[in-house]
C-alpha positions in Angstrom: -12.0 7.5 22.8 -13.1 11.0 23.3 -13.3 13.4 20.4 -13.5 17.1 20.9 -15.8 19.6 19.1 -12.7 21.2 17.6 -11.6 17.9 16.2 -15.0 17.2 14.7 -15.2 20.7 13.2 -11.7 20.3 11.7 -12.6 16.9 10.3 -15.9 18.0 8.7 -15.2 21.6 7.7 -11.6 21.7 6.4 -10.2 20.9 3.0 -6.6 20.0 2.6 -5.3 22.0 -0.3 -1.5 21.3 -0.3 1.3 19.6 1.6 5.0 20.3 1.8 7.1 18.4 4.3 5.5 18.8 7.7 3.3 21.7 6.5 -0.3 21.5 5.3 -2.3 24.2 3.7 -6.0 24.0 4.8 -9.2 25.9 3.9 -12.1 26.1 6.3 -15.2 25.3 4.1 -17.7 27.1 6.2 -19.2 30.6 6.3 -17.7 31.6 9.7 -16.1 34.8 8.5 -16.5 37.5 5.8 -13.6 36.0 3.8 -12.4 32.4 3.3 -10.2 31.1 6.2 -6.9 29.5 5.2 -4.6 27.9 7.7 -1.1 26.7 7.7 -0.9 23.5 9.8 2.6 22.8 11.0 3.6 19.5 12.7 6.8 19.5 14.8 8.8 16.6 13.5 10.4 15.8 16.9 7.3 16.1 19.2 4.4 15.7 16.8 2.9 18.9 18.3 0.6 20.7 15.9 0.5 24.5 15.4 -1.8 26.4 13.1 -1.6 29.9 11.8 -4.2 31.9 9.7 -2.7 33.0 6.4 -4.0 35.3 3.7 -6.5 33.7 1.3 -4.3 34.6 -1.8 -1.6 32.0 -0.8 -1.8 28.9 -3.0 0.7 26.4 -1.6 2.0 25.2 1.7 5.5 26.2 0.7 4.4 29.7 -0.2 2.6 29.9 3.2 5.6 29.0 5.2 7.6 31.6 3.3 4.9 34.2 4.2 5.0 33.1 7.9 8.8 33.5 7.9 8.9 37.0 6.4 9.8 35.8 2.8 12.5 33.4 3.7 12.3 30.2 1.7 12.2 27.0 3.8 15.2 25.6 1.9 17.2 28.4 3.4 16.5 27.3 7.0 19.3 25.8 9.0 19.4 22.1 9.4 17.5 20.9 12.4 19.3 18.5 14.7 
C-alpha cells in the first residue's frame, strides 16, 4: 500500500478535537503558520469523499464550525438528505 506525504503529515501532525455526525474538528499541531491551523473535515455520507476547510482558531466544536461554514445556519436546520 502506498502512503502519500499528505497522509503521513495528517496522521502525525493533526489532533482531533471534536466530532459531530460526519464532521471532525482538527488542529494542525505544527508551526507552519503564524497562528494555529484549525480545519473542519467533512466526509460525504454517500460517497465517502473527504473535504476540508480552514476555519478560525476561535471555534471550539465541529458543530460550531459547520455553522460558521454555512453562514450561521445550524446543521439541524438543513433539509433532509435523500
